[in-house]
C-alpha positions as CSV (number, residue, x, y, z in Angstrom):
1,M,55.1,187.7,126.3
2,E,55.5,184.1,124.3
3,S,52.5,183.6,122.3
4,V,50.7,180.0,121.9
5,I,52.0,179.9,118.2
6,D,55.6,180.4,119.8
7,R,55.3,177.9,122.2
8,M,53.9,175.2,119.5
9,R,56.8,176.2,117.4
10,V,60.0,174.2,117.0
11,A,63.0,176.7,116.8
12,P,65.6,175.9,114.7
13,G,68.3,173.8,116.3
14,D,66.2,172.6,118.9
15,R,66.2,169.1,120.0
16,V,62.7,167.8,120.4
17,R,61.8,165.7,123.2
18,L,57.9,164.5,122.5
19,G,57.6,163.2,126.2
20,S,58.1,166.2,127.5
21,I,55.3,168.2,125.5
22,A,51.7,167.8,126.5
23,T,49.2,166.1,124.2
24,D,46.2,167.7,126.4
25,D,46.9,171.2,126.9
26,T,44.5,173.7,126.1
27,F,46.6,176.9,126.2
28,G,44.0,178.0,128.8
29,W,41.3,178.4,126.3
30,E,37.5,177.9,126.9
31,K,36.0,175.6,124.4
32,K,32.7,177.2,123.5
33,A,34.8,180.9,123.3
34,A,37.4,178.8,121.2
35,L,35.1,177.4,118.9
36,R,33.2,180.8,118.3
37,D,36.8,182.2,117.4
38,L,37.3,179.3,114.8
39,E,34.6,180.6,113.0
40,K,35.8,183.7,113.1
41,I,39.3,182.4,112.1
42,K,38.0,180.7,109.2
43,A,36.2,183.9,107.8
44,R,39.6,185.7,107.8
45,L,41.4,182.5,106.2
46,D,38.6,182.7,103.4
47,L,39.5,186.5,102.9
48,L,43.1,186.2,102.8
49,Q,43.1,183.1,100.6
50,H,40.9,184.9,98.2
51,R,43.2,188.1,97.9
52,M,46.0,185.4,97.7
53,F,44.3,183.9,94.6
54,A,43.8,187.1,93.1
55,E,47.3,188.2,93.7
56,D,48.9,185.1,92.2
57,R,52.1,185.4,93.3
58,R,52.8,183.3,96.0
59,S,51.3,180.0,97.9
60,V,51.2,177.8,100.8
61,L,51.7,174.5,102.1
62,L,50.6,172.9,105.1
63,V,52.0,169.7,105.9
64,L,49.8,167.7,108.6
65,Q,52.2,164.5,110.1
66,A,50.9,162.5,113.1
67,M,50.6,159.3,114.8
68,D,47.4,157.2,113.5
69,A,44.2,158.5,114.7
70,A,45.5,161.9,115.7
71,G,43.2,163.6,113.2
72,K,44.4,164.7,110.4
73,D,41.5,164.3,108.4
74,G,39.2,165.8,110.8
75,T,41.7,168.9,111.2
76,I,41.2,169.5,107.0
77,R,37.4,169.1,107.6
78,S,37.3,171.4,109.9
79,I,39.5,174.4,109.2
80,L,38.9,174.3,105.4
81,S,35.2,173.8,105.2
82,G,34.0,177.0,103.4
83,L,37.0,178.0,101.6
84,N,36.8,178.4,98.2
85,P,37.7,174.9,96.6
86,A,39.0,176.8,93.7
87,G,42.1,178.0,95.5
88,V,42.5,175.0,98.2
89,S,43.2,171.2,97.6
90,V,44.4,168.4,99.8
91,A,47.1,165.9,98.7
92,P,47.1,162.7,100.3
93,F,50.1,160.4,100.4
94,G,50.1,156.6,100.7
95,V,52.6,154.2,99.8
96,P,54.1,155.1,96.5
97,G,53.3,152.7,93.3
98,G,53.8,152.7,89.7
99,P,55.6,155.6,88.3
100,E,56.0,156.9,92.0
101,A,58.1,154.0,92.9
102,E,60.2,154.6,89.9
103,H,61.4,157.9,90.7
104,D,63.5,159.4,93.7
105,Y,61.1,159.9,96.9
106,L,60.5,163.6,96.2
107,W,59.5,163.6,92.7
108,R,55.8,163.0,93.4
109,V,55.6,165.5,96.2
110,H,57.3,168.3,94.3
111,A,54.5,167.7,91.5
112,Q,51.8,168.3,93.9
113,A,53.2,171.1,95.7
114,P,50.9,174.6,95.3
115,S,50.9,176.7,92.1
116,K,50.7,180.6,92.5
117,G,48.0,181.4,94.7
118,R,46.9,178.3,96.0
119,I,46.7,176.4,99.2
120,V,47.8,172.9,99.4
121,V,47.5,170.7,102.4
122,F,49.7,167.7,102.5
123,N,47.7,164.7,104.5
124,R,51.2,162.9,105.2
125,S,54.0,163.9,103.2
126,H,57.7,163.3,101.9
127,Y,58.5,163.0,105.8
128,E,57.2,159.5,105.6
129,D,60.5,158.6,103.9
130,V,62.1,159.6,107.1
131,L,59.4,157.9,109.2
132,V,57.7,154.7,108.2
133,V,60.8,154.0,106.0
134,R,63.2,154.4,109.1
135,V,61.0,152.4,111.5
136,K,60.0,149.5,109.3
137,A,63.7,149.1,107.5
138,L,62.5,149.9,104.2
139,A,65.9,151.3,103.4
140,P,69.1,151.1,104.9
141,K,70.5,154.1,107.4
142,R,72.8,155.1,105.1
143,V,69.9,155.8,102.6
144,W,67.1,157.4,105.0
145,A,69.7,159.3,107.1
146,R,70.6,161.5,104.2
147,R,67.0,162.2,103.4
148,Y,67.1,165.2,106.3
149,E,69.2,167.2,104.4
150,H,67.2,166.6,101.1
151,I,64.0,167.6,102.8
152,R,65.4,171.0,104.0
153,E,67.0,171.8,100.6
154,F,63.5,171.1,98.8
155,E,62.0,173.1,101.5
156,D,64.6,175.8,100.9
157,L,63.7,175.6,96.9
158,L,59.6,175.9,97.7
159,S,60.3,178.8,99.9
160,D,63.1,180.6,97.6
161,E,60.0,180.3,94.7
162,G,57.2,182.1,96.9
163,T,55.7,179.2,98.9
164,T,55.5,179.3,102.6
165,V,55.8,176.2,104.0
166,V,54.1,175.1,107.4
167,K,54.3,172.0,109.0
168,C,52.2,170.6,112.1
169,F,52.9,167.8,114.0
170,L,49.6,166.7,115.8
171,H,50.7,165.3,119.0
172,V,48.4,162.4,120.3
173,S,48.9,160.5,123.4
174,K,49.0,156.6,123.4
175,E,45.9,156.6,125.5
176,V,43.7,158.5,123.4
177,Q,45.2,156.6,120.2
178,R,43.9,153.6,121.6
179,E,40.5,155.0,122.8
180,R,39.7,156.3,118.9
181,L,41.1,153.1,117.4
182,Q,38.7,151.4,119.8
183,E,35.9,153.6,118.4
184,R,36.6,152.7,115.1
185,I,36.4,149.1,115.7
186,D,33.3,149.9,117.6
187,D,31.3,152.0,115.6
188,P,30.1,150.5,112.1
189,E,30.2,154.1,110.6
190,K,34.0,154.6,111.3
191,R,35.2,150.9,111.0
192,W,36.1,151.6,107.5
193,K,38.9,153.5,108.7
194,F,40.5,150.5,110.8
195,R,43.3,148.2,109.3
196,H,44.9,145.4,111.0
197,G,48.3,147.3,110.3
198,D,47.0,149.8,112.9
199,L,47.7,147.6,115.3
200,D,51.1,146.7,114.3
201,D,52.3,150.4,114.1
202,R,51.0,151.0,117.4
203,A,53.1,148.1,118.6
204,L,56.2,150.3,117.1
205,W,55.1,153.7,119.2
206,P,58.5,154.0,120.9
207,A,60.6,154.1,117.3
208,Y,58.0,156.2,115.8
209,T,58.2,158.5,118.8
210,R,62.2,158.6,118.3
211,A,62.1,159.0,114.6
212,Y,59.3,162.0,114.7
213,A,61.4,163.7,117.3
214,E,64.5,163.5,115.2
215,A,62.6,164.6,112.0
216,L,61.1,167.8,114.0
217,S,64.6,168.9,115.3
218,L,66.6,168.2,112.2
219,T,64.0,170.0,109.7
220,S,62.5,172.9,111.4
221,T,63.8,175.9,110.1
222,P,63.1,179.7,109.9
223,H,61.5,179.2,106.6
224,A,59.8,176.2,107.1
225,P,59.1,175.5,110.9
226,W,57.5,172.9,112.7
227,Y,54.7,173.2,115.2
228,V,53.6,170.7,117.9
229,V,49.9,170.8,117.9
230,P,48.1,169.1,121.2
231,A,45.8,166.8,119.8
232,D,43.9,164.7,122.8
233,R,41.0,167.3,122.3
234,N,39.9,167.8,118.7
235,W,38.6,171.0,119.3
236,V,41.8,172.4,121.0
237,R,43.9,170.8,117.5
238,N,41.5,172.4,115.2
239,V,41.8,175.7,116.5
240,A,45.5,175.6,117.0
241,V,46.4,174.6,113.3
242,A,43.8,177.4,112.2
243,R,45.6,179.7,114.2
244,I,48.9,178.9,113.0
245,L,47.7,179.2,109.3
246,L,46.2,182.3,110.0
247,H,49.5,183.8,111.2
248,H,51.4,182.9,108.0
249,L,48.6,184.1,105.8
250,E,48.7,187.3,107.8
251,R,52.6,187.7,107.5
252,L,52.3,187.4,104.0
253,D,49.7,190.0,103.7
254,P,48.6,189.3,100.2
255,Q,47.0,192.2,98.1
256,L,44.4,192.4,95.5
257,P,46.0,193.4,92.0
258,D,44.7,196.9,90.5
259,P,41.9,197.0,88.7
260,E,41.7,197.7,85.0
261,E,41.6,201.4,84.5
262,G,38.3,203.2,83.7
263,I,36.4,200.7,85.7
264,E,35.3,202.8,88.5
265,G,31.9,204.3,87.6
266,L,31.3,202.0,84.9
267,V,27.8,201.0,84.5
268,V,26.6,197.8,83.0
269,E,23.7,198.1,80.6
């Protein structure tokens, strides 16, 4: 029987049609039960992250990409709160500047990849260079079109060196985005999040949809899969991403290292 995680995963070679994927799917979950389950998942994530940190051999990279107002920040707060900050960090990627702009586009990204034992979350990522760059024509097609292969090979490298790469596209509808952007304008506590450029990007919705669909289709691989997560309901989005992350950590099954000999039975005076 197909699992919820299988339903969200983009199989290698699949041609993604975002218009045919529901943004408001609940997978049959009931909200209160799902939120209770989320707390159990977070406790399990904390335990597995602790073991991975102690094991100090492998790492996890969680990539979050989405249209504006899909909830990347909210997802991060929801699923990572309570985890040991010594082993978890978030790397946000804005417009490259300074030394970043003087190097190839993957230079700054590789520098933020997780070291052994750690989980790193990319809030936006190297995929901006086949999304924003493409949609806003910041580089010619001959430049951004070859980057899909670069990205696959970069993620191959990370995987070969012990990093599990997990990528989630938070799939929000245009109507829900409108509601959330309006809420940012109307709520003084959220107004700081809004920028006029959000409306410019919203006007480019069809172009962004095409760019995301192609990126998901061309870069979902067995070692670095994409998951399309319904994001119209915050609680579904949060539970779904937490389940995906837990799935991959449980597959890693990190183990605590053996203690030094002679510790058992030792009494500290």
